[in-house]
N, C-alpha and C positions, 0 to 999 in steps of 0.2 A: 560384821567382822568376818574375815576369811579365817578358816581353821584348817590346819593340816599337819603333816608329819615331815620330819627330816631324819636322815640317817647317814652314817659313814660306813654302813655295811660291815660292822664289826663281826669278826668270826673268831671267837675265843671259846674256851670250854663252857658248855651249857651247864647251868647249876644242877639240874636234875639228873644228868648223866655223867658229868665231868669230862665229857668228850667234845672235841671240836668237830664240826661238820665238815665234810668234803666241800671245797669251795663251790663246786657246781651245785650242790644241794642248798648251800646258803643263798646263792643267787636265785635258785628256783623258788625258795621260800620268800625271798624279797619280792619277786614279781607277783607272787600270790598275795602278799601283804598290800602291794600297791593296787592290785586289781580290787581287793576288798575295799580299800579306802575310796576308790573311784565309785564302785557300785553302791557304797553306803552313803555317799554324798559329801565327803570331805573335799575341800577346795584345792589343795595343793600338796605336792610331795617334793621334797628336795633331797638331792644326793650330794654329800660333801666329798671333797677330794683329799685323800691321804696317800702317802707312799711308804707305808709301814707294813710289816708282816701280819699284823692283827686286823688289817682292814682290806676289803676287796673293792675299794672305790677309787682307784687311781685314774679311772676313765669315766667320770659321771655321765658324759654325753652319750656314751655307748649304752650304759644301763638305762638311761632315760629314753633312748631310742627304742630299746626293747619294750619298755613300759608303754611307750606311745602306741605300739602295735596292739597292746592288750587292754587299753583303756579308751574312754570316750570323752570324758569331761574334765578330769582333774588336771590342774596346771602342773607343769613339769619344770623344775628349777634345779640349778646347781646350788649347793649350800655348804661350802662355797667353792668357787673357782679361785685357786691361788694365782692371782693375776701376775704377781711379780716374777714367777718362774714360768709363765706361759707366754705364748705369742698372741697378742690381741687379735691379729688377723685370723688365726686359726680358731680362736675361741668364737669370734663372730661367725665364721663360716660353719662351725659345728652346730652352734645353737640356731643359726638361720635354717640349716638343714633340718634340725629337730623341729623347728617351728612349722616347716612345710609338712613334715611327716605327721605331725600331731594336729594339723589343721588349726594352727594359731594358738598353741597352748604352752609355748616355751618361754622361759625366763632365764636370765643370767644373774647370779648373785656373786659378786666378787669380794674378796677380802685379802688380807695379808697373810692369813693362815696361822694356825695355832702351833704347827710344827714346822721345822725348817729343812726336812729331808729333800724336798723337791729342788731346793736351790743348788746344792752341789751336784745333784743328779742331772740337772739340765745346764750345768756350767754357769750358773748365775752368781754374781758377787753379792754377799750379804752385807757388805760395808755401806752400801747406798740403798738399804732396804726400802725406806719410805720414798726416796726420790724415784727409784725404779717403779714402784707401785703407782705413784702420781703420774709419771710420764705415760705408762702403759694405759692407765685409766683415761687419760686425755685422748689417746689414740682410739681406744674402744668407743668412747662417746662420739668421736668424729666418724667412725665406721658406721655407727647407727644412723647418723644424720646425712651422710654423703656417700654416693656410689663411687665417685672419682676421688681418690685420695692423693693428696700432695702433702707429705708430712716429713719432718725432720726431728730427730731426737738424739740423745746421748747414748742411750742404752739399748737401742734396737736399730738395725739398718734403716735408712730413709726409704720412703716410698715415693718415687718420682712420678706422680700423676698416673696412678694405676687404678683400674676399676676392680672392685671386690665383689665377688658373687659366691653363692646365690644370695638374693635378697629375701628376707623373711616375709611371711604373710602379714605379721603385725608391723605397723609402721608408726613409731619406732619399736624395735624389739625391746621388751621390758628389761630394765637393768636396775638392780639393787646393790647397795654397798653394805656389807656386814662389818660390824665391829664388836669387840668384846669389852669396850669401855674406854676407848681412846678419845679424849675430847677433840683432838685434831681431826680424827676421822669423822666424828659426828658432825662437826661444823662443816667440814669439806663436803660431805654428802649433801647437806642442805644447800650450801653455796653453789653446788653444781646442778641443783634441781633434780636430785636423784633420791628415791626412797631409801630408807635405812632399815636394816635388820639388826636388832640389838640382842646379843647373846647374853642371857643371864643364867649362869650356871654355878653361882656361888654368892655368898653374902645375902643381903636383904635386897629385894627388888627396888624398894624405895630409894636405895642409895644410887640407883642408876637414872633417876629422873633428870638430873642435870644433863645427861647425854641426850635425852629426848628434847630438852629445852634448847640445847646447843644446835641440834639438827634443825629445829624450827626457826631459831634465830638466824642460822646461816642462810636458809631459804629466804627469809624476809629481807635480810640486808642485801642479798644479791638480786632482789626483785622477782623472786620466784613465788608461786603459790605454795601453800603448805604441802609438803610431800608425805606420802604414806609412811607409817612406822609399823614394823613387825617386832614382836617379842618372841624370841626363840629360847625354849627352856628344855631341860631334862625332865622326864616324867614317866609315869606308868599308871594305868587305870585297871582296877579289878572290881568285882562285884561288891567287895567289902574293903574297908581301909586296911584291915589286918592282912588280908590276902595280898593287897597291893604292896604293902611293906615287905612281906615275907618273900614275894617273888622278886621284887626289884632289888632289895638290899644286896644279895650275894653278887649279882651282876654289876651293880654300881661299885661295890667295894673292890671287885677284881680290877675294874678299869681304873678307878681313881687311885688305888694303891700302886698299880703299875706305873701310871703317869707320875704319881707322887714320888716314887723312887728316883725318877729323873730330875724332879724339880725341887726336891727337899721338903715335901709335905709329909706329915705324919700319917700313919695308917688311919683309915676311916673306921670309926666305931659305930655300932648300931644306934647308940644314943645320939651321936652327931647326925647320923642319917635321918633319924626320926625328927630331930629338931629342924632340919632343913626342909622337911615335908609339911611343916605347920603352915598356917595361913600366911605368915610373914616371911617364910623361908623361900629359897630359890627353887627347890625341886617340886614339881607338880605331880605328886604321887598320892593316890588315894582312891576312894570310892567316886562314882560319878558326881554325887552332890558336893563332895569336897573339892573336886576339880572345877566344877561350875563356880563355887564360891571363890576359889582362888583366881580364876580367869577374870571374874567380874571385879574382884578386889584390885587386881592389877590394872584393869581398865580405868578404875577411878584414879589411879596414879598417872598412867601414861596416855590414856585416850587413844590407844593404838588401833590400827586398822586390820591387823593380822596377828594370829597367834599360831606358832608351830611347836610341835612337841617331838623331842627325840626319845622314843620309847626303847631304843636298843642301845642303852648305855651299858655295855657288856652284853652278853648273849643270854636272853631269856628264852624259855621254851616256846617254840613256834606257835603252838596252839594257844598259849597264854597271850602271846603278842597279838594274834588274830582277835582274841576276845577283847583285848585292850583297844584295838582299833575300832571294833564294833561298838563298844561302849562309848568311845569318843564321838563317833559319828551319829549314833542313834539316841544316846541319852544326854550327852553333854552338849553337843553342837546345837540341837534345836532349842534348848533352854537358853543358852548364851545368846543366840541370834534373836530370840523373842524378847529377852530382857533388854538388849541393847537397842533393838528396833523400837521398843516401847519408850525408852528414854529419849531417843532421837525424835520420836513423834511428839512427846510431851514438850520437848525443847523447841519444836518447830523447825527441825532440821530437814 
């Protein structure tokens, strides 16, 4: 199993000081976090796209290019690119360039997005939300497969037999589709022969198994081989479970309560948070052993190929976040990989 991190580069008041970092300092910290993840042996880092004041990630490809210059092995992905409000040609060119800069470590993860600010910002119509996404996804897939593009659509100007450059080192450039639980999106990803990332940030993970089943069914019915599956979760790791809860809760609460005001959710209580961090809950928060147990438990449900953790749900102290990354890479990842390798060996895989 591949193990890694993702972030939206949230920049909100840090719990221990109550102060928000200068943007340039938060980005400096982020690059230090990515460097540590690379040096410690994690497999992937993803940067999500948001266009809101509390995030610094409106341009993930730029951040990932900076990370490419300071890392050697870790894969570099968007998480996600909001494709409905982007131009697929520019997305392909940006990530092809990133792939060249990183010597073949780039990935694109596309989705419809959890916020809508980018649509009016870039003059996009929200009335045909899914149709626009599907059309642009079709073009992006064609761009990966063909140099010379001859394409017509409803929501983007046609491309009359034009070549698109640069070409990436990887052929094809890896593409994932992310979903928060849409059956249509899960089936579509499989039917297109594209890996899927499933975001589980609430409820019980077992409730999401039908999404994984639909992804596999879509691939099978379209004649594709089974495509990789990633589980993307919120979480935090500390030396003890109590410390993990104490550090993570204020940051989680700040973020979830802010979003909750917009969406009609009640404020998060400590009791609710702790319930979500148990073995059967959505949040992967705890000691290294608790996190190991939770990843392996979820693997029994999904049989997934990748697991990524968003440790910056709200702003936690930088040193605590570095320690969380270190524990993930040095104490959690080796055990998870060994356990799953043993199961595969016993099964003759």
